[in-house]
mmCIF entry with sequence, helices, sheets and N, C-alpha, C, O atoms, coordinates in Angstrom:
data_MODEL
# 
_entry.id   MODEL 
# 
_entity.id                         1 
_entity.type                       polymer 
_entity.pdbx_number_of_molecules   1 
# 
_entity_poly.entity_id                      1 
_entity_poly.type                           'polypeptide(L)' 
_entity_poly.nstd_linkage                   no 
_entity_poly.nstd_monomer                   no 
_entity_poly.pdbx_seq_one_letter_code       
;(UNK)(UNK)(UNK)(UNK)(UNK)(UNK)(UNK)(UNK)(UNK)(UNK)(UNK)(UNK)(UNK)(UNK)(UNK)(UNK)
(UNK)(UNK)(UNK)(UNK)(UNK)(UNK)(UNK)(UNK)(UNK)(UNK)(UNK)(UNK)(UNK)(UNK)(UNK)(UNK)
(UNK)(UNK)(UNK)(UNK)(UNK)(UNK)(UNK)(UNK)(UNK)(UNK)(UNK)(UNK)(UNK)(UNK)(UNK)(UNK)
(UNK)(UNK)
;
_entity_poly.pdbx_seq_one_letter_code_can   XXXXXXXXXXXXXXXXXXXXXXXXXXXXXXXXXXXXXXXXXXXXXXXXXX 
_entity_poly.pdbx_strand_id                 A 
# 
loop_
_entity_poly_seq.entity_id 
_entity_poly_seq.num 
_entity_poly_seq.mon_id 
_entity_poly_seq.hetero 
1 1  UNK n 
1 2  UNK n 
1 3  UNK n 
1 4  UNK n 
1 5  UNK n 
1 6  UNK n 
1 7  UNK n 
1 8  UNK n 
1 9  UNK n 
1 10 UNK n 
1 11 UNK n 
1 12 UNK n 
1 13 UNK n 
1 14 UNK n 
1 15 UNK n 
1 16 UNK n 
1 17 UNK n 
1 18 UNK n 
1 19 UNK n 
1 20 UNK n 
1 21 UNK n 
1 22 UNK n 
1 23 UNK n 
1 24 UNK n 
1 25 UNK n 
1 26 UNK n 
1 27 UNK n 
1 28 UNK n 
1 29 UNK n 
1 30 UNK n 
1 31 UNK n 
1 32 UNK n 
1 33 UNK n 
1 34 UNK n 
1 35 UNK n 
1 36 UNK n 
1 37 UNK n 
1 38 UNK n 
1 39 UNK n 
1 40 UNK n 
1 41 UNK n 
1 42 UNK n 
1 43 UNK n 
1 44 UNK n 
1 45 UNK n 
1 46 UNK n 
1 47 UNK n 
1 48 UNK n 
1 49 UNK n 
1 50 UNK n 
# 
_struct_asym.id          A 
_struct_asym.entity_id   1 
# 
loop_
_struct_conf.conf_type_id 
_struct_conf.id 
_struct_conf.pdbx_PDB_helix_id 
_struct_conf.beg_label_comp_id 
_struct_conf.beg_label_asym_id 
_struct_conf.beg_label_seq_id 
_struct_conf.pdbx_beg_PDB_ins_code 
_struct_conf.end_label_comp_id 
_struct_conf.end_label_asym_id 
_struct_conf.end_label_seq_id 
_struct_conf.pdbx_end_PDB_ins_code 
_struct_conf.beg_auth_comp_id 
_struct_conf.beg_auth_asym_id 
_struct_conf.beg_auth_seq_id 
_struct_conf.end_auth_comp_id 
_struct_conf.end_auth_asym_id 
_struct_conf.end_auth_seq_id 
_struct_conf.pdbx_PDB_helix_class 
_struct_conf.details 
_struct_conf.pdbx_PDB_helix_length 
HELX_P HELX_P1 AA1 UNK A 2  ? UNK A 19 ? UNK A 2  UNK A 19 1 ? 18 
HELX_P HELX_P2 AA2 UNK A 30 ? UNK A 49 ? UNK A 30 UNK A 49 1 ? 20 
# 
_struct_conf_type.id          HELX_P 
_struct_conf_type.criteria    ? 
_struct_conf_type.reference   ? 
# 
loop_
_atom_site.group_PDB 
_atom_site.id 
_atom_site.type_symbol 
_atom_site.label_atom_id 
_atom_site.label_alt_id 
_atom_site.label_comp_id 
_atom_site.label_asym_id 
_atom_site.label_entity_id 
_atom_site.label_seq_id 
_atom_site.pdbx_PDB_ins_code 
_atom_site.Cartn_x 
_atom_site.Cartn_y 
_atom_site.Cartn_z 
_atom_site.occupancy 
_atom_site.B_iso_or_equiv 
_atom_site.pdbx_formal_charge 
_atom_site.auth_seq_id 
_atom_site.auth_comp_id 
_atom_site.auth_asym_id 
_atom_site.auth_atom_id 
_atom_site.pdbx_PDB_model_num 
ATOM 1   N N  . UNK A 1 1  ? 120.054 91.925  103.130 1.00 0.00 ? 1  UNK A N  1 
ATOM 2   C CA . UNK A 1 1  ? 119.910 93.326  102.801 1.00 0.00 ? 1  UNK A CA 1 
ATOM 3   C C  . UNK A 1 1  ? 118.583 93.592  102.095 1.00 0.00 ? 1  UNK A C  1 
ATOM 4   O O  . UNK A 1 1  ? 117.938 94.612  102.336 1.00 0.00 ? 1  UNK A O  1 
ATOM 5   N N  . UNK A 1 2  ? 118.177 92.662  101.214 1.00 0.00 ? 2  UNK A N  1 
ATOM 6   C CA . UNK A 1 2  ? 116.921 92.831  100.491 1.00 0.00 ? 2  UNK A CA 1 
ATOM 7   C C  . UNK A 1 2  ? 115.729 92.826  101.444 1.00 0.00 ? 2  UNK A C  1 
ATOM 8   O O  . UNK A 1 2  ? 114.767 93.568  101.245 1.00 0.00 ? 2  UNK A O  1 
ATOM 9   N N  . UNK A 1 3  ? 115.794 91.991  102.476 1.00 0.00 ? 3  UNK A N  1 
ATOM 10  C CA . UNK A 1 3  ? 114.692 91.920  103.436 1.00 0.00 ? 3  UNK A CA 1 
ATOM 11  C C  . UNK A 1 3  ? 114.566 93.232  104.196 1.00 0.00 ? 3  UNK A C  1 
ATOM 12  O O  . UNK A 1 3  ? 113.456 93.702  104.445 1.00 0.00 ? 3  UNK A O  1 
ATOM 13  N N  . UNK A 1 4  ? 115.685 93.820  104.563 1.00 0.00 ? 4  UNK A N  1 
ATOM 14  C CA . UNK A 1 4  ? 115.674 95.100  105.268 1.00 0.00 ? 4  UNK A CA 1 
ATOM 15  C C  . UNK A 1 4  ? 115.088 96.209  104.392 1.00 0.00 ? 4  UNK A C  1 
ATOM 16  O O  . UNK A 1 4  ? 114.305 97.031  104.869 1.00 0.00 ? 4  UNK A O  1 
ATOM 17  N N  . UNK A 1 5  ? 115.461 96.231  103.132 1.00 0.00 ? 5  UNK A N  1 
ATOM 18  C CA . UNK A 1 5  ? 114.923 97.233  102.203 1.00 0.00 ? 5  UNK A CA 1 
ATOM 19  C C  . UNK A 1 5  ? 113.422 97.028  102.027 1.00 0.00 ? 5  UNK A C  1 
ATOM 20  O O  . UNK A 1 5  ? 112.662 97.996  102.038 1.00 0.00 ? 5  UNK A O  1 
ATOM 21  N N  . UNK A 1 6  ? 112.988 95.781  101.864 1.00 0.00 ? 6  UNK A N  1 
ATOM 22  C CA . UNK A 1 6  ? 111.562 95.485  101.698 1.00 0.00 ? 6  UNK A CA 1 
ATOM 23  C C  . UNK A 1 6  ? 110.747 95.868  102.919 1.00 0.00 ? 6  UNK A C  1 
ATOM 24  O O  . UNK A 1 6  ? 109.667 96.447  102.794 1.00 0.00 ? 6  UNK A O  1 
ATOM 25  N N  . UNK A 1 7  ? 111.261 95.547  104.098 1.00 0.00 ? 7  UNK A N  1 
ATOM 26  C CA . UNK A 1 7  ? 110.547 95.898  105.331 1.00 0.00 ? 7  UNK A CA 1 
ATOM 27  C C  . UNK A 1 7  ? 110.479 97.408  105.513 1.00 0.00 ? 7  UNK A C  1 
ATOM 28  O O  . UNK A 1 7  ? 109.447 97.937  105.927 1.00 0.00 ? 7  UNK A O  1 
ATOM 29  N N  . UNK A 1 8  ? 111.565 98.103  105.208 1.00 0.00 ? 8  UNK A N  1 
ATOM 30  C CA . UNK A 1 8  ? 111.574 99.569  105.322 1.00 0.00 ? 8  UNK A CA 1 
ATOM 31  C C  . UNK A 1 8  ? 110.583 100.196 104.351 1.00 0.00 ? 8  UNK A C  1 
ATOM 32  O O  . UNK A 1 8  ? 109.860 101.125 104.709 1.00 0.00 ? 8  UNK A O  1 
ATOM 33  N N  . UNK A 1 9  ? 110.551 99.694  103.140 1.00 0.00 ? 9  UNK A N  1 
ATOM 34  C CA . UNK A 1 9  ? 109.616 100.213 102.143 1.00 0.00 ? 9  UNK A CA 1 
ATOM 35  C C  . UNK A 1 9  ? 108.166 99.958  102.564 1.00 0.00 ? 9  UNK A C  1 
ATOM 36  O O  . UNK A 1 9  ? 107.311 100.830 102.408 1.00 0.00 ? 9  UNK A O  1 
ATOM 37  N N  . UNK A 1 10 ? 107.894 98.775  103.093 1.00 0.00 ? 10 UNK A N  1 
ATOM 38  C CA . UNK A 1 10 ? 106.546 98.462  103.568 1.00 0.00 ? 10 UNK A CA 1 
ATOM 39  C C  . UNK A 1 10 ? 106.116 99.368  104.712 1.00 0.00 ? 10 UNK A C  1 
ATOM 40  O O  . UNK A 1 10 ? 104.982 99.845  104.737 1.00 0.00 ? 10 UNK A O  1 
ATOM 41  N N  . UNK A 1 11 ? 107.010 99.604  105.652 1.00 0.00 ? 11 UNK A N  1 
ATOM 42  C CA . UNK A 1 11 ? 106.689 100.496 106.766 1.00 0.00 ? 11 UNK A CA 1 
ATOM 43  C C  . UNK A 1 11 ? 106.487 101.931 106.288 1.00 0.00 ? 11 UNK A C  1 
ATOM 44  O O  . UNK A 1 11 ? 105.615 102.641 106.789 1.00 0.00 ? 11 UNK A O  1 
ATOM 45  N N  . UNK A 1 12 ? 107.297 102.352 105.319 1.00 0.00 ? 12 UNK A N  1 
ATOM 46  C CA . UNK A 1 12 ? 107.151 103.711 104.793 1.00 0.00 ? 12 UNK A CA 1 
ATOM 47  C C  . UNK A 1 12 ? 105.821 103.881 104.072 1.00 0.00 ? 12 UNK A C  1 
ATOM 48  O O  . UNK A 1 12 ? 105.145 104.894 104.252 1.00 0.00 ? 12 UNK A O  1 
ATOM 49  N N  . UNK A 1 13 ? 105.441 102.909 103.266 1.00 0.00 ? 13 UNK A N  1 
ATOM 50  C CA . UNK A 1 13 ? 104.160 102.992 102.558 1.00 0.00 ? 13 UNK A CA 1 
ATOM 51  C C  . UNK A 1 13 ? 103.008 103.004 103.557 1.00 0.00 ? 13 UNK A C  1 
ATOM 52  O O  . UNK A 1 13 ? 102.064 103.778 103.399 1.00 0.00 ? 13 UNK A O  1 
ATOM 53  N N  . UNK A 1 14 ? 103.072 102.163 104.575 1.00 0.00 ? 14 UNK A N  1 
ATOM 54  C CA . UNK A 1 14 ? 102.032 102.145 105.604 1.00 0.00 ? 14 UNK A CA 1 
ATOM 55  C C  . UNK A 1 14 ? 101.924 103.472 106.339 1.00 0.00 ? 14 UNK A C  1 
ATOM 56  O O  . UNK A 1 14 ? 100.820 103.955 106.593 1.00 0.00 ? 14 UNK A O  1 
ATOM 57  N N  . UNK A 1 15 ? 103.068 104.065 106.684 1.00 0.00 ? 15 UNK A N  1 
ATOM 58  C CA . UNK A 1 15 ? 103.062 105.349 107.390 1.00 0.00 ? 15 UNK A CA 1 
ATOM 59  C C  . UNK A 1 15 ? 102.493 106.455 106.511 1.00 0.00 ? 15 UNK A C  1 
ATOM 60  O O  . UNK A 1 15 ? 101.706 107.278 106.979 1.00 0.00 ? 15 UNK A O  1 
ATOM 61  N N  . UNK A 1 16 ? 102.881 106.478 105.255 1.00 0.00 ? 16 UNK A N  1 
ATOM 62  C CA . UNK A 1 16 ? 102.369 107.506 104.337 1.00 0.00 ? 16 UNK A CA 1 
ATOM 63  C C  . UNK A 1 16 ? 100.867 107.363 104.153 1.00 0.00 ? 16 UNK A C  1 
ATOM 64  O O  . UNK A 1 16 ? 100.140 108.356 104.141 1.00 0.00 ? 16 UNK A O  1 
ATOM 65  N N  . UNK A 1 17 ? 100.402 106.130 104.009 1.00 0.00 ? 17 UNK A N  1 
ATOM 66  C CA . UNK A 1 17 ? 98.952  105.901 103.881 1.00 0.00 ? 17 UNK A CA 1 
ATOM 67  C C  . UNK A 1 17 ? 98.218  106.388 105.126 1.00 0.00 ? 17 UNK A C  1 
ATOM 68  O O  . UNK A 1 17 ? 97.133  106.960 105.017 1.00 0.00 ? 17 UNK A O  1 
ATOM 69  N N  . UNK A 1 18 ? 98.787  106.174 106.294 1.00 0.00 ? 18 UNK A N  1 
ATOM 70  C CA . UNK A 1 18 ? 98.151  106.589 107.544 1.00 0.00 ? 18 UNK A CA 1 
ATOM 71  C C  . UNK A 1 18 ? 98.121  108.112 107.660 1.00 0.00 ? 18 UNK A C  1 
ATOM 72  O O  . UNK A 1 18 ? 97.095  108.692 108.015 1.00 0.00 ? 18 UNK A O  1 
ATOM 73  N N  . UNK A 1 19 ? 99.241  108.750 107.363 1.00 0.00 ? 19 UNK A N  1 
ATOM 74  C CA . UNK A 1 19 ? 99.330  110.213 107.502 1.00 0.00 ? 19 UNK A CA 1 
ATOM 75  C C  . UNK A 1 19 ? 98.445  110.946 106.501 1.00 0.00 ? 19 UNK A C  1 
ATOM 76  O O  . UNK A 1 19 ? 97.890  111.997 106.820 1.00 0.00 ? 19 UNK A O  1 
ATOM 77  N N  . UNK A 1 20 ? 98.309  110.402 105.296 1.00 0.00 ? 20 UNK A N  1 
ATOM 78  C CA . UNK A 1 20 ? 97.529  111.074 104.260 1.00 0.00 ? 20 UNK A CA 1 
ATOM 79  C C  . UNK A 1 20 ? 96.084  110.581 104.197 1.00 0.00 ? 20 UNK A C  1 
ATOM 80  O O  . UNK A 1 20 ? 95.336  110.969 103.299 1.00 0.00 ? 20 UNK A O  1 
ATOM 81  N N  . UNK A 1 21 ? 95.689  109.732 105.139 1.00 0.00 ? 21 UNK A N  1 
ATOM 82  C CA . UNK A 1 21 ? 94.336  109.148 105.189 1.00 0.00 ? 21 UNK A CA 1 
ATOM 83  C C  . UNK A 1 21 ? 93.956  108.442 103.890 1.00 0.00 ? 21 UNK A C  1 
ATOM 84  O O  . UNK A 1 21 ? 92.810  108.503 103.445 1.00 0.00 ? 21 UNK A O  1 
ATOM 85  N N  . UNK A 1 22 ? 94.933  107.775 103.295 1.00 0.00 ? 22 UNK A N  1 
ATOM 86  C CA . UNK A 1 22 ? 94.696  106.954 102.109 1.00 0.00 ? 22 UNK A CA 1 
ATOM 87  C C  . UNK A 1 22 ? 94.412  105.539 102.612 1.00 0.00 ? 22 UNK A C  1 
ATOM 88  O O  . UNK A 1 22 ? 95.107  105.059 103.508 1.00 0.00 ? 22 UNK A O  1 
ATOM 89  N N  . UNK A 1 23 ? 93.409  104.864 102.054 1.00 0.00 ? 23 UNK A N  1 
ATOM 90  C CA . UNK A 1 23 ? 93.164  103.482 102.489 1.00 0.00 ? 23 UNK A CA 1 
ATOM 91  C C  . UNK A 1 23 ? 94.405  102.607 102.282 1.00 0.00 ? 23 UNK A C  1 
ATOM 92  O O  . UNK A 1 23 ? 95.051  102.656 101.236 1.00 0.00 ? 23 UNK A O  1 
ATOM 93  N N  . UNK A 1 24 ? 94.713  101.823 103.286 1.00 0.00 ? 24 UNK A N  1 
ATOM 94  C CA . UNK A 1 24 ? 95.892  100.965 103.229 1.00 0.00 ? 24 UNK A CA 1 
ATOM 95  C C  . UNK A 1 24 ? 95.742  99.916  102.136 1.00 0.00 ? 24 UNK A C  1 
ATOM 96  O O  . UNK A 1 24 ? 94.657  99.364  101.954 1.00 0.00 ? 24 UNK A O  1 
ATOM 97  N N  . UNK A 1 25 ? 96.824  99.635  101.405 1.00 0.00 ? 25 UNK A N  1 
ATOM 98  C CA . UNK A 1 25 ? 96.747  98.603  100.368 1.00 0.00 ? 25 UNK A CA 1 
ATOM 99  C C  . UNK A 1 25 ? 96.727  97.184  100.929 1.00 0.00 ? 25 UNK A C  1 
ATOM 100 O O  . UNK A 1 25 ? 96.604  96.225  100.168 1.00 0.00 ? 25 UNK A O  1 
ATOM 101 N N  . UNK A 1 26 ? 96.845  97.036  102.249 1.00 0.00 ? 26 UNK A N  1 
ATOM 102 C CA . UNK A 1 26 ? 96.835  95.711  102.872 1.00 0.00 ? 26 UNK A CA 1 
ATOM 103 C C  . UNK A 1 26 ? 95.403  95.307  103.230 1.00 0.00 ? 26 UNK A C  1 
ATOM 104 O O  . UNK A 1 26 ? 94.567  96.166  103.510 1.00 0.00 ? 26 UNK A O  1 
ATOM 105 N N  . UNK A 1 27 ? 95.123  94.022  103.222 1.00 0.00 ? 27 UNK A N  1 
ATOM 106 C CA . UNK A 1 27 ? 93.784  93.567  103.604 1.00 0.00 ? 27 UNK A CA 1 
ATOM 107 C C  . UNK A 1 27 ? 93.514  93.837  105.087 1.00 0.00 ? 27 UNK A C  1 
ATOM 108 O O  . UNK A 1 27 ? 94.416  93.678  105.910 1.00 0.00 ? 27 UNK A O  1 
ATOM 109 N N  . UNK A 1 28 ? 92.297  94.240  105.441 1.00 0.00 ? 28 UNK A N  1 
ATOM 110 C CA . UNK A 1 28 ? 91.995  94.616  106.823 1.00 0.00 ? 28 UNK A CA 1 
ATOM 111 C C  . UNK A 1 28 ? 91.661  93.448  107.748 1.00 0.00 ? 28 UNK A C  1 
ATOM 112 O O  . UNK A 1 28 ? 91.441  93.667  108.939 1.00 0.00 ? 28 UNK A O  1 
ATOM 113 N N  . UNK A 1 29 ? 91.616  92.228  107.246 1.00 0.00 ? 29 UNK A N  1 
ATOM 114 C CA . UNK A 1 29 ? 91.234  91.086  108.078 1.00 0.00 ? 29 UNK A CA 1 
ATOM 115 C C  . UNK A 1 29 ? 92.467  90.257  108.439 1.00 0.00 ? 29 UNK A C  1 
ATOM 116 O O  . UNK A 1 29 ? 93.464  90.287  107.718 1.00 0.00 ? 29 UNK A O  1 
ATOM 117 N N  . UNK A 1 30 ? 92.408  89.524  109.539 1.00 0.00 ? 30 UNK A N  1 
ATOM 118 C CA . UNK A 1 30 ? 93.557  88.673  109.914 1.00 0.00 ? 30 UNK A CA 1 
ATOM 119 C C  . UNK A 1 30 ? 93.883  87.621  108.852 1.00 0.00 ? 30 UNK A C  1 
ATOM 120 O O  . UNK A 1 30 ? 95.054  87.322  108.621 1.00 0.00 ? 30 UNK A O  1 
ATOM 121 N N  . UNK A 1 31 ? 92.868  87.061  108.210 1.00 0.00 ? 31 UNK A N  1 
ATOM 122 C CA . UNK A 1 31 ? 93.120  86.059  107.163 1.00 0.00 ? 31 UNK A CA 1 
ATOM 123 C C  . UNK A 1 31 ? 93.857  86.698  105.987 1.00 0.00 ? 31 UNK A C  1 
ATOM 124 O O  . UNK A 1 31 ? 94.783  86.107  105.430 1.00 0.00 ? 31 UNK A O  1 
ATOM 125 N N  . UNK A 1 32 ? 93.444  87.896  105.619 1.00 0.00 ? 32 UNK A N  1 
ATOM 126 C CA . UNK A 1 32 ? 94.115  88.600  104.535 1.00 0.00 ? 32 UNK A CA 1 
ATOM 127 C C  . UNK A 1 32 ? 95.549  88.939  104.886 1.00 0.00 ? 32 UNK A C  1 
ATOM 128 O O  . UNK A 1 32 ? 96.443  88.848  104.045 1.00 0.00 ? 32 UNK A O  1 
ATOM 129 N N  . UNK A 1 33 ? 95.765  89.331  106.134 1.00 0.00 ? 33 UNK A N  1 
ATOM 130 C CA . UNK A 1 33 ? 97.123  89.646  106.572 1.00 0.00 ? 33 UNK A CA 1 
ATOM 131 C C  . UNK A 1 33 ? 97.996  88.389  106.555 1.00 0.00 ? 33 UNK A C  1 
ATOM 132 O O  . UNK A 1 33 ? 99.164  88.454  106.173 1.00 0.00 ? 33 UNK A O  1 
ATOM 133 N N  . UNK A 1 34 ? 97.444  87.259  106.962 1.00 0.00 ? 34 UNK A N  1 
ATOM 134 C CA . UNK A 1 34 ? 98.197  86.002  106.908 1.00 0.00 ? 34 UNK A CA 1 
ATOM 135 C C  . UNK A 1 34 ? 98.525  85.618  105.470 1.00 0.00 ? 34 UNK A C  1 
ATOM 136 O O  . UNK A 1 34 ? 99.586  85.056  105.198 1.00 0.00 ? 34 UNK A O  1 
ATOM 137 N N  . UNK A 1 35 ? 97.614  85.923  104.553 1.00 0.00 ? 35 UNK A N  1 
ATOM 138 C CA . UNK A 1 35 ? 97.875  85.650  103.141 1.00 0.00 ? 35 UNK A CA 1 
ATOM 139 C C  . UNK A 1 35 ? 99.060  86.475  102.649 1.00 0.00 ? 35 UNK A C  1 
ATOM 140 O O  . UNK A 1 35 ? 99.911  85.962  101.922 1.00 0.00 ? 35 UNK A O  1 
ATOM 141 N N  . UNK A 1 36 ? 99.121  87.733  103.035 1.00 0.00 ? 36 UNK A N  1 
ATOM 142 C CA . UNK A 1 36 ? 100.252 88.585  102.651 1.00 0.00 ? 36 UNK A CA 1 
ATOM 143 C C  . UNK A 1 36 ? 101.550 88.049  103.248 1.00 0.00 ? 36 UNK A C  1 
ATOM 144 O O  . UNK A 1 36 ? 102.574 88.020  102.566 1.00 0.00 ? 36 UNK A O  1 
ATOM 145 N N  . UNK A 1 37 ? 101.521 87.629  104.500 1.00 0.00 ? 37 UNK A N  1 
ATOM 146 C CA . UNK A 1 37 ? 102.713 87.065  105.141 1.00 0.00 ? 37 UNK A CA 1 
ATOM 147 C C  . UNK A 1 37 ? 103.141 85.787  104.429 1.00 0.00 ? 37 UNK A C  1 
ATOM 148 O O  . UNK A 1 37 ? 104.332 85.575  104.204 1.00 0.00 ? 37 UNK A O  1 
ATOM 149 N N  . UNK A 1 38 ? 102.186 84.936  104.075 1.00 0.00 ? 38 UNK A N  1 
ATOM 150 C CA . UNK A 1 38 ? 102.512 83.684  103.385 1.00 0.00 ? 38 UNK A CA 1 
ATOM 151 C C  . UNK A 1 38 ? 103.121 83.962  102.008 1.00 0.00 ? 38 UNK A C  1 
ATOM 152 O O  . UNK A 1 38 ? 104.089 83.308  101.620 1.00 0.00 ? 38 UNK A O  1 
ATOM 153 N N  . UNK A 1 39 ? 102.568 84.914  101.276 1.00 0.00 ? 39 UNK A N  1 
ATOM 154 C CA . UNK A 1 39 ? 103.120 85.244  99.960  1.00 0.00 ? 39 UNK A CA 1 
ATOM 155 C C  . UNK A 1 39 ? 104.529 85.815  100.093 1.00 0.00 ? 39 UNK A C  1 
ATOM 156 O O  . UNK A 1 39 ? 105.410 85.494  99.295  1.00 0.00 ? 39 UNK A O  1 
ATOM 157 N N  . UNK A 1 40 ? 104.740 86.654  101.094 1.00 0.00 ? 40 UNK A N  1 
ATOM 158 C CA . UNK A 1 40 ? 106.066 87.224  101.307 1.00 0.00 ? 40 UNK A CA 1 
ATOM 159 C C  . UNK A 1 40 ? 107.065 86.144  101.687 1.00 0.00 ? 40 UNK A C  1 
ATOM 160 O O  . UNK A 1 40 ? 108.187 86.128  101.180 1.00 0.00 ? 40 UNK A O  1 
ATOM 161 N N  . UNK A 1 41 ? 106.667 85.244  102.573 1.00 0.00 ? 41 UNK A N  1 
ATOM 162 C CA . UNK A 1 41 ? 107.562 84.148  102.974 1.00 0.00 ? 41 UNK A CA 1 
ATOM 163 C C  . UNK A 1 41 ? 107.894 83.262  101.779 1.00 0.00 ? 41 UNK A C  1 
ATOM 164 O O  . UNK A 1 41 ? 109.042 82.850  101.613 1.00 0.00 ? 41 UNK A O  1 
ATOM 165 N N  . UNK A 1 42 ? 106.909 82.969  100.955 1.00 0.00 ? 42 UNK A N  1 
ATOM 166 C CA . UNK A 1 42 ? 107.149 82.169  99.757  1.00 0.00 ? 42 UNK A CA 1 
ATOM 167 C C  . UNK A 1 42 ? 108.120 82.852  98.806  1.00 0.00 ? 42 UNK A C  1 
ATOM 168 O O  . UNK A 1 42 ? 108.987 82.204  98.219  1.00 0.00 ? 42 UNK A O  1 
ATOM 169 N N  . UNK A 1 43 ? 107.971 84.147  98.660  1.00 0.00 ? 43 UNK A N  1 
ATOM 170 C CA . UNK A 1 43 ? 108.874 84.914  97.794  1.00 0.00 ? 43 UNK A CA 1 
ATOM 171 C C  . UNK A 1 43 ? 110.310 84.864  98.322  1.00 0.00 ? 43 UNK A C  1 
ATOM 172 O O  . UNK A 1 43 ? 111.257 84.668  97.561  1.00 0.00 ? 43 UNK A O  1 
ATOM 173 N N  . UNK A 1 44 ? 110.450 85.042  99.617  1.00 0.00 ? 44 UNK A N  1 
ATOM 174 C CA . UNK A 1 44 ? 111.797 85.027  100.214 1.00 0.00 ? 44 UNK A CA 1 
ATOM 175 C C  . UNK A 1 44 ? 112.416 83.643  100.112 1.00 0.00 ? 44 UNK A C  1 
ATOM 176 O O  . UNK A 1 44 ? 113.594 83.517  99.775  1.00 0.00 ? 44 UNK A O  1 
ATOM 177 N N  . UNK A 1 45 ? 111.640 82.604  100.399 1.00 0.00 ? 45 UNK A N  1 
ATOM 178 C CA . UNK A 1 45 ? 112.160 81.231  100.331 1.00 0.00 ? 45 UNK A CA 1 
ATOM 179 C C  . UNK A 1 45 ? 112.547 80.875  98.906  1.00 0.00 ? 45 UNK A C  1 
ATOM 180 O O  . UNK A 1 45 ? 113.608 80.292  98.680  1.00 0.00 ? 45 UNK A O  1 
ATOM 181 N N  . UNK A 1 46 ? 111.697 81.219  97.936  1.00 0.00 ? 46 UNK A N  1 
ATOM 182 C CA . UNK A 1 46 ? 112.022 80.930  96.545  1.00 0.00 ? 46 UNK A CA 1 
ATOM 183 C C  . UNK A 1 46 ? 113.258 81.694  96.102  1.00 0.00 ? 46 UNK A C  1 
ATOM 184 O O  . UNK A 1 46 ? 114.055 81.170  95.324  1.00 0.00 ? 46 UNK A O  1 
ATOM 185 N N  . UNK A 1 47 ? 113.432 82.905  96.573  1.00 0.00 ? 47 UNK A N  1 
ATOM 186 C CA . UNK A 1 47 ? 114.620 83.681  96.243  1.00 0.00 ? 47 UNK A CA 1 
ATOM 187 C C  . UNK A 1 47 ? 115.896 83.060  96.800  1.00 0.00 ? 47 UNK A C  1 
ATOM 188 O O  . UNK A 1 47 ? 116.962 83.170  96.194  1.00 0.00 ? 47 UNK A O  1 
ATOM 189 N N  . UNK A 1 48 ? 115.783 82.411  97.951  1.00 0.00 ? 48 UNK A N  1 
ATOM 190 C CA . UNK A 1 48 ? 116.946 81.761  98.550  1.00 0.00 ? 48 UNK A CA 1 
ATOM 191 C C  . UNK A 1 48 ? 117.295 80.456  97.842  1.00 0.00 ? 48 UNK A C  1 
ATOM 192 O O  . UNK A 1 48 ? 118.455 80.044  97.852  1.00 0.00 ? 48 UNK A O  1 
ATOM 193 N N  . UNK A 1 49 ? 116.320 79.805  97.234  1.00 0.00 ? 49 UNK A N  1 
ATOM 194 C CA . UNK A 1 49 ? 116.548 78.539  96.556  1.00 0.00 ? 49 UNK A CA 1 
ATOM 195 C C  . UNK A 1 49 ? 117.162 78.736  95.178  1.00 0.00 ? 49 UNK A C  1 
ATOM 196 O O  . UNK A 1 49 ? 117.840 77.842  94.671  1.00 0.00 ? 49 UNK A O  1 
ATOM 197 N N  . UNK A 1 50 ? 116.943 79.859  94.585  1.00 0.00 ? 50 UNK A N  1 
ATOM 198 C CA . UNK A 1 50 ? 117.439 80.090  93.220  1.00 0.00 ? 50 UNK A CA 1 
ATOM 199 C C  . UNK A 1 50 ? 118.822 80.642  93.215  1.00 0.00 ? 50 UNK A C  1 
ATOM 200 O O  . UNK A 1 50 ? 119.383 80.892  92.149  1.00 0.00 ? 50 UNK A O  1 
# 
């Protein structure tokens, strides 16, 4: 359930940034995007271990 809420919130923030022409808070490069994915995966895995 937490993953669904997190993904929905991320999509909502991205859509709002796009509609209001606000610069996206995500990095614009593929390496930066992979870093965000890695941090998110680490957070989810650590949450499952605790």
